[in-house]
N, CA, C and O atoms as a GROMACS GRO file, in nm:
protein
  232
    1ARG      N    1   0.084  -0.119   0.000
    1ARG     CA    2   0.000   0.000   0.000
    1ARG      C    3   0.088   0.124   0.000
    1ARG      O    4   0.195   0.125   0.060
    2PRO      N    5   0.042   0.225  -0.066
    2PRO     CA    6   0.118   0.351  -0.062
    2PRO      C    7   0.124   0.406   0.080
    2PRO      O    8   0.034   0.384   0.162
    3ALA      N    9   0.230   0.478   0.108
    3ALA     CA   10   0.253   0.530   0.243
    3ALA      C   11   0.143   0.626   0.285
    3ALA      O   12   0.106   0.629   0.403
    4PHE      N   13   0.090   0.705   0.192
    4PHE     CA   14  -0.013   0.802   0.228
    4PHE      C   15  -0.134   0.733   0.288
    4PHE      O   16  -0.187   0.777   0.390
    5HIS      N   17  -0.178   0.625   0.226
    5HIS     CA   18  -0.297   0.556   0.274
    5HIS      C   19  -0.270   0.490   0.410
    5HIS      O   20  -0.360   0.482   0.494
    6THR      N   21  -0.149   0.445   0.431
    6THR     CA   22  -0.113   0.389   0.561
    6THR      C   23  -0.119   0.496   0.669
    6THR      O   24  -0.169   0.471   0.779
    7LEU      N   25  -0.067   0.616   0.638
    7LEU     CA   26  -0.073   0.726   0.735
    7LEU      C   27  -0.216   0.767   0.766
    7LEU      O   28  -0.249   0.800   0.880
    8VAL      N   29  -0.301   0.765   0.664
    8VAL     CA   30  -0.443   0.798   0.686
    8VAL      C   31  -0.506   0.693   0.778
    8VAL      O   32  -0.583   0.728   0.868
    9ASP      N   33  -0.475   0.566   0.756
    9ASP     CA   34  -0.529   0.460   0.841
    9ASP      C   35  -0.481   0.476   0.986
    9ASP      O   36  -0.559   0.458   1.079
   10VAL      N   37  -0.354   0.508   1.004
   10VAL     CA   38  -0.300   0.527   1.138
   10VAL      C   39  -0.368   0.644   1.206
   10VAL      O   40  -0.400   0.637   1.325
   11ARG      N   41  -0.391   0.752   1.132
   11ARG     CA   42  -0.459   0.868   1.190
   11ARG      C   43  -0.601   0.832   1.234
   11ARG      O   44  -0.646   0.873   1.340
   12ARG      N   45  -0.670   0.755   1.152
   12ARG     CA   46  -0.807   0.714   1.186
   12ARG      C   47  -0.808   0.624   1.310
   12ARG      O   48  -0.894   0.638   1.396
   13LEU      N   49  -0.712   0.533   1.318
   13LEU     CA   50  -0.704   0.447   1.436
   13LEU      C   51  -0.675   0.528   1.562
   13LEU      O   52  -0.734   0.504   1.667
   14ALA      N   53  -0.585   0.625   1.552
   14ALA     CA   54  -0.553   0.710   1.667
   14ALA      C   55  -0.672   0.795   1.706
   14ALA      O   56  -0.699   0.813   1.825
   15ALA      N   57  -0.744   0.848   1.609
   15ALA     CA   58  -0.862   0.931   1.638
   15ALA      C   59  -0.972   0.849   1.704
   15ALA      O   60  -1.047   0.901   1.787
   16GLY      N   61  -0.981   0.722   1.668
   16GLY     CA   62  -1.083   0.635   1.726
   16GLY      C   63  -1.043   0.577   1.860
   16GLY      O   64  -1.122   0.505   1.922
   17GLY      N   65  -0.922   0.607   1.906
   17GLY     CA   66  -0.878   0.556   2.035
   17GLY      C   67  -0.825   0.414   2.030
   17GLY      O   68  -0.805   0.352   2.135
   18HIS      N   69  -0.803   0.361   1.911
   18HIS     CA   70  -0.754   0.224   1.897
   18HIS      C   71  -0.602   0.216   1.895
   18HIS      O   72  -0.545   0.107   1.894
   19LEU      N   73  -0.538   0.331   1.894
   19LEU     CA   74  -0.393   0.336   1.886
   19LEU      C   75  -0.343   0.439   1.985
   19LEU      O   76  -0.386   0.555   1.981
   20ALA      N   77  -0.254   0.399   2.073
   20ALA     CA   78  -0.202   0.492   2.173
   20ALA      C   79  -0.096   0.582   2.110
   20ALA      O   80  -0.009   0.536   2.036
   21THR      N   81  -0.106   0.710   2.139
   21THR     CA   82  -0.007   0.805   2.090
   21THR      C   83   0.074   0.855   2.208
   21THR      O   84   0.018   0.916   2.300
   22PRO      N   85   0.206   0.831   2.209
   22PRO     CA   86   0.288   0.874   2.323
   22PRO      C   87   0.301   1.025   2.328
   22PRO      O   88   0.330   1.090   2.227
   23ARG      N   89   0.280   1.081   2.446
   23ARG     CA   90   0.293   1.226   2.465
   23ARG      C   91   0.373   1.256   2.592
   23ARG      O   92   0.354   1.360   2.653
   24ASP      N   93   0.462   1.165   2.631
   24ASP     CA   94   0.537   1.181   2.755
   24ASP      C   95   0.633   1.298   2.751
   24ASP      O   96   0.628   1.386   2.837
   25ALA      N   97   0.720   1.300   2.654
   25ALA     CA   98   0.823   1.404   2.649
   25ALA      C   99   0.816   1.477   2.516
   25ALA      O  100   0.793   1.415   2.412
   26PRO      N  101   0.835   1.607   2.518
   26PRO     CA  102   0.838   1.680   2.392
   26PRO      C  103   0.962   1.641   2.312
   26PRO      O  104   1.064   1.606   2.371
   27PRO      N  105   0.954   1.646   2.181
   27PRO     CA  106   1.071   1.608   2.102
   27PRO      C  107   1.187   1.704   2.124
   27PRO      O  108   1.167   1.825   2.138
   28GLY      N  109   1.306   1.650   2.128
   28GLY     CA  110   1.426   1.731   2.147
   28GLY      C  111   1.472   1.791   2.016
   28GLY      O  112   1.412   1.769   1.910
   29LYS      N  113   1.580   1.865   2.024
   29LYS     CA  114   1.636   1.925   1.903
   29LYS      C  115   1.692   1.815   1.815
   29LYS      O  116   1.768   1.730   1.861
   30ALA      N  117   1.656   1.818   1.690
   30ALA     CA  118   1.703   1.717   1.595
   30ALA      C  119   1.852   1.735   1.570
   30ALA      O  120   1.902   1.847   1.556
   31ARG      N  121   1.921   1.623   1.563
   31ARG     CA  122   2.064   1.627   1.536
   31ARG      C  123   2.090   1.566   1.399
   31ARG      O  124   2.017   1.478   1.354
   32ALA      N  125   2.191   1.614   1.335
   32ALA     CA  126   2.229   1.560   1.205
   32ALA      C  127   2.293   1.423   1.225
   32ALA      O  128   2.348   1.392   1.331
   33ALA      N  129   2.284   1.342   1.122
   33ALA     CA  130   2.345   1.210   1.128
   33ALA      C  131   2.497   1.222   1.140
   33ALA      O  132   2.555   1.322   1.098
   34ALA      N  133   2.560   1.120   1.197
   34ALA     CA  134   2.705   1.125   1.220
   34ALA      C  135   2.781   1.141   1.090
   34ALA      O  136   2.880   1.213   1.085
   35TRP      N  137   2.736   1.073   0.982
   35TRP     CA  138   2.808   1.084   0.855
   35TRP      C  139   2.802   1.226   0.801
   35TRP      O  140   2.894   1.270   0.732
   36PHE      N  141   2.694   1.299   0.832
   36PHE     CA  142   2.682   1.436   0.783
   36PHE      C  143   2.772   1.530   0.864
   36PHE      O  144   2.830   1.623   0.808
   37ARG      N  145   2.782   1.507   0.993
   37ARG     CA  146   2.868   1.592   1.076
   37ARG      C  147   3.014   1.573   1.044
   37ARG      O  148   3.095   1.663   1.066
   38ASP      N  149   3.051   1.456   0.992
   38ASP     CA  150   3.191   1.424   0.963
   38ASP      C  151   3.230   1.450   0.818
   38ASP      O  152   3.335   1.404   0.775
   39ILE      N  153   3.148   1.522   0.743
   39ILE     CA  154   3.179   1.546   0.602
   39ILE      C  155   3.310   1.623   0.588
   39ILE      O  156   3.394   1.588   0.504
   40GLY      N  157   3.327   1.724   0.666
   40GLY     CA  158   3.449   1.803   0.657
   40GLY      C  159   3.417   1.948   0.685
   40GLY      O  160   3.302   1.986   0.703
   41ASP      N  161   3.522   2.028   0.688
   41ASP     CA  162   3.505   2.170   0.717
   41ASP      C  163   3.553   2.257   0.602
   41ASP      O  164   3.602   2.368   0.625
   42ASP      N  165   3.541   2.209   0.479
   42ASP     CA  166   3.582   2.294   0.368
   42ASP      C  167   3.485   2.410   0.352
   42ASP      O  168   3.381   2.414   0.419
   43VAL      N  169   3.517   2.502   0.265
   43VAL     CA  170   3.440   2.626   0.251
   43VAL      C  171   3.296   2.597   0.208
   43VAL      O  172   3.203   2.656   0.263
   44ASP      N  173   3.277   2.508   0.111
   44ASP     CA  174   3.142   2.479   0.063
   44ASP      C  175   3.056   2.417   0.173
   44ASP      O  176   2.939   2.453   0.188
   45THR      N  177   3.112   2.325   0.248
   45THR     CA  178   3.037   2.261   0.355
   45THR      C  179   3.003   2.360   0.464
   45THR      O  180   2.892   2.358   0.518
   46ALA      N  181   3.097   2.447   0.498
   46ALA     CA  182   3.072   2.547   0.601
   46ALA      C  183   2.961   2.641   0.558
   46ALA      O  184   2.876   2.678   0.640
   47MET      N  185   2.959   2.681   0.430
   47MET     CA  186   2.854   2.769   0.381
   47MET      C  187   2.717   2.699   0.388
   47MET      O  188   2.618   2.760   0.428
   48LEU      N  189   2.713   2.573   0.348
   48LEU     CA  190   2.587   2.499   0.352
   48LEU      C  191   2.538   2.482   0.496
   48LEU      O  192   2.417   2.488   0.521
   49ARG      N  193   2.629   2.460   0.588
   49ARG     CA  194   2.589   2.447   0.729
   49ARG      C  195   2.534   2.579   0.782
   49ARG      O  196   2.436   2.580   0.856
   50ARG      N  197   2.597   2.691   0.746
   50ARG     CA  198   2.546   2.821   0.789
   50ARG      C  199   2.408   2.847   0.729
   50ARG      O  200   2.320   2.901   0.796
   51LEU      N  201   2.390   2.810   0.603
   51LEU     CA  202   2.259   2.827   0.538
   51LEU      C  203   2.154   2.741   0.607
   51LEU      O  204   2.043   2.787   0.633
   52ARG      N  205   2.189   2.616   0.638
   52ARG     CA  206   2.096   2.527   0.708
   52ARG      C  207   2.057   2.584   0.844
   52ARG      O  208   1.940   2.585   0.880
   53ASP      N  209   2.157   2.631   0.919
   53ASP     CA  210   2.130   2.688   1.052
   53ASP      C  211   2.041   2.811   1.042
   53ASP      O  212   1.952   2.831   1.125
   54ALA      N  213   2.065   2.895   0.941
   54ALA     CA  214   1.983   3.015   0.924
   54ALA      C  215   1.840   2.978   0.890
   54ALA      O  216   1.746   3.040   0.942
   55LEU      N  217   1.821   2.879   0.805
   55LEU     CA  218   1.685   2.837   0.769
   55LEU      C  219   1.613   2.774   0.887
   55LEU      O  220   1.492   2.789   0.901
   56GLU      N  221   1.686   2.702   0.972
   56GLU     CA  222   1.623   2.642   1.090
   56GLU      C  223   1.575   2.747   1.188
   56GLU      O  224   1.481   2.723   1.263
   57HIS      N  225   1.639   2.864   1.190
   57HIS     CA  226   1.602   2.969   1.285
   57HIS      C  227   1.486   3.054   1.235
   57HIS      O  228   1.436   3.139   1.309
   58LEU      N  229   1.442   3.032   1.112
   58LEU     CA  230   1.329   3.111   1.060
   58LEU      C  231   1.199   3.069   1.121
   58LEU      O  232   1.095   3.126   1.088
   0.00000   0.00000   0.00000
């Protein structure tokens, strides 16, 4: 089945009370994957990281 229809089914189950939704802790700040953090510190990578950080703060 396509993923969209699966998500719709999960939403319907949760709305009907048939599926527990965890709400214990708020989500923390997302971290980049280790392979992405270890790419390097060249000029292009540094610029892309600054751009990513700026977009996250919007």
